[in-house]
N, CA, C and O atoms as a CHARMM CRD file, in Angstrom:
* protein
*
   84
    1    1 MET  N     97.19100 135.29000   4.02000 PROA 1      0.00000
    2    1 MET  CA    98.19200 134.65800   4.90300 PROA 1      0.00000
    3    1 MET  C     98.69900 133.35800   4.25600 PROA 1      0.00000
    4    1 MET  O     98.22000 132.27200   4.58300 PROA 1      0.00000
    5    2 ASN  N     99.64000 133.47400   3.36700 PROA 2      0.00000
    6    2 ASN  CA   100.18400 132.28400   2.71000 PROA 2      0.00000
    7    2 ASN  C    101.56900 131.98100   3.27100 PROA 2      0.00000
    8    2 ASN  O    102.52900 132.70900   3.01900 PROA 2      0.00000
    9    3 SER  N    101.65200 130.90700   4.02700 PROA 3      0.00000
   10    3 SER  CA   102.92400 130.54800   4.65800 PROA 3      0.00000
   11    3 SER  C    103.33000 129.13200   4.26100 PROA 3      0.00000
   12    3 SER  O    102.52900 128.20500   4.38000 PROA 3      0.00000
   13    4 PRO  N    104.55300 128.95600   3.79600 PROA 4      0.00000
   14    4 PRO  CA   105.06100 127.61200   3.47100 PROA 4      0.00000
   15    4 PRO  C    105.03600 126.72300   4.70200 PROA 4      0.00000
   16    4 PRO  O    104.82500 125.51400   4.60400 PROA 4      0.00000
   17    5 ASP  N    105.25300 127.33400   5.86800 PROA 5      0.00000
   18    5 ASP  CA   105.23500 126.57000   7.11900 PROA 5      0.00000
   19    5 ASP  C    103.83400 126.01900   7.35200 PROA 5      0.00000
   20    5 ASP  O    103.66900 124.88200   7.79500 PROA 5      0.00000
   21    6 ALA  N    102.84300 126.82200   7.05300 PROA 6      0.00000
   22    6 ALA  CA   101.45700 126.39800   7.24900 PROA 6      0.00000
   23    6 ALA  C    101.16800 125.17900   6.37400 PROA 6      0.00000
   24    6 ALA  O    100.49500 124.24400   6.80700 PROA 6      0.00000
   25    7 GLN  N    101.67500 125.19200   5.15200 PROA 7      0.00000
   26    7 GLN  CA   101.44300 124.06700   4.24600 PROA 7      0.00000
   27    7 GLN  C    102.09600 122.80600   4.79900 PROA 7      0.00000
   28    7 GLN  O    101.55400 121.70700   4.68000 PROA 7      0.00000
   29    8 GLU  N    103.25900 122.97900   5.40200 PROA 8      0.00000
   30    8 GLU  CA   103.94800 121.82100   5.98600 PROA 8      0.00000
   31    8 GLU  C    103.12300 121.23400   7.11400 PROA 8      0.00000
   32    8 GLU  O    103.02400 120.01500   7.25500 PROA 8      0.00000
   33    9 ILE  N    102.53300 122.10500   7.91400 PROA 9      0.00000
   34    9 ILE  CA   101.69400 121.64300   9.02200 PROA 9      0.00000
   35    9 ILE  C    100.50500 120.86600   8.47700 PROA 9      0.00000
   36    9 ILE  O    100.15000 119.81100   9.00300 PROA 9      0.00000
   37   10 VAL  N     99.89400 121.38900   7.42900 PROA 10     0.00000
   38   10 VAL  CA    98.74700 120.71400   6.80800 PROA 10     0.00000
   39   10 VAL  C     99.16100 119.33200   6.31700 PROA 10     0.00000
   40   10 VAL  O     98.42600 118.35800   6.48300 PROA 10     0.00000
   41   11 ASN  N    100.34100 119.25500   5.71500 PROA 11     0.00000
   42   11 ASN  CA   100.82000 117.96300   5.22200 PROA 11     0.00000
   43   11 ASN  C    100.96500 116.96800   6.36300 PROA 11     0.00000
   44   11 ASN  O    100.62300 115.79400   6.22000 PROA 11     0.00000
   45   12 LYS  N    101.46800 117.43800   7.48500 PROA 12     0.00000
   46   12 LYS  CA   101.64700 116.56200   8.64800 PROA 12     0.00000
   47   12 LYS  C    100.28900 116.08900   9.14900 PROA 12     0.00000
   48   12 LYS  O    100.12200 114.92000   9.49500 PROA 12     0.00000
   49   13 ILE  N     99.32800 116.98900   9.18700 PROA 13     0.00000
   50   13 ILE  CA    97.98300 116.62800   9.64900 PROA 13     0.00000
   51   13 ILE  C     97.37500 115.60000   8.69500 PROA 13     0.00000
   52   13 ILE  O     96.78300 114.61200   9.13100 PROA 13     0.00000
   53   14 ASN  N     97.52200 115.83700   7.40800 PROA 14     0.00000
   54   14 ASN  CA    96.97900 114.90900   6.41600 PROA 14     0.00000
   55   14 ASN  C     97.57500 113.52000   6.60300 PROA 14     0.00000
   56   14 ASN  O     96.87200 112.51500   6.49700 PROA 14     0.00000
   57   15 GLU  N     98.86200 113.46900   6.87900 PROA 15     0.00000
   58   15 GLU  CA    99.51600 112.17500   7.10600 PROA 15     0.00000
   59   15 GLU  C     98.97300 111.53300   8.37900 PROA 15     0.00000
   60   15 GLU  O     98.79400 110.31700   8.44400 PROA 15     0.00000
   61   16 ALA  N     98.71700 112.35200   9.37700 PROA 16     0.00000
   62   16 ALA  CA    98.24500 111.84200  10.66300 PROA 16     0.00000
   63   16 ALA  C     96.84800 111.24000  10.52200 PROA 16     0.00000
   64   16 ALA  O     96.53900 110.22600  11.14800 PROA 16     0.00000
   65   17 ILE  N     96.00800 111.86600   9.70200 PROA 17     0.00000
   66   17 ILE  CA    94.63800 111.36500   9.53000 PROA 17     0.00000
   67   17 ILE  C     94.60100 110.26400   8.47900 PROA 17     0.00000
   68   17 ILE  O     93.56600 109.63100   8.27000 PROA 17     0.00000
   69   18 GLY  N     95.73200 110.03800   7.82100 PROA 18     0.00000
   70   18 GLY  CA    95.80500 108.96700   6.83500 PROA 18     0.00000
   71   18 GLY  C     95.25500 109.39500   5.49100 PROA 18     0.00000
   72   18 GLY  O     94.58400 108.62200   4.80800 PROA 18     0.00000
   73   19 ALA  N     95.54000 110.62300   5.11900 PROA 19     0.00000
   74   19 ALA  CA    95.07400 111.11200   3.82400 PROA 19     0.00000
   75   19 ALA  C     95.94600 110.52700   2.70800 PROA 19     0.00000
   76   19 ALA  O     97.14900 110.33500   2.88500 PROA 19     0.00000
   77   20 PRO  N     95.33500 110.25000   1.57700 PROA 20     0.00000
   78   20 PRO  CA    96.07200 109.70500   0.42800 PROA 20     0.00000
   79   20 PRO  C     97.05600 110.73600  -0.12100 PROA 20     0.00000
   80   20 PRO  O     96.78200 111.93400  -0.05300 PROA 20     0.00000
   81   21 PRO  N     98.17600 110.30600  -0.65300 PROA 21     0.00000
   82   21 PRO  CA    99.22900 111.20400  -1.15600 PROA 21     0.00000
   83   21 PRO  C     98.76500 112.01500  -2.36600 PROA 21     0.00000
   84   21 PRO  O     99.53100 112.81500  -2.90500 PROA 21     0.00000
């Protein structure tokens, strides 16, 4: 299940938790 949308969601979550770029 590889979805570009899923990756975008992960990026948003990472930003929300304050993950480094």
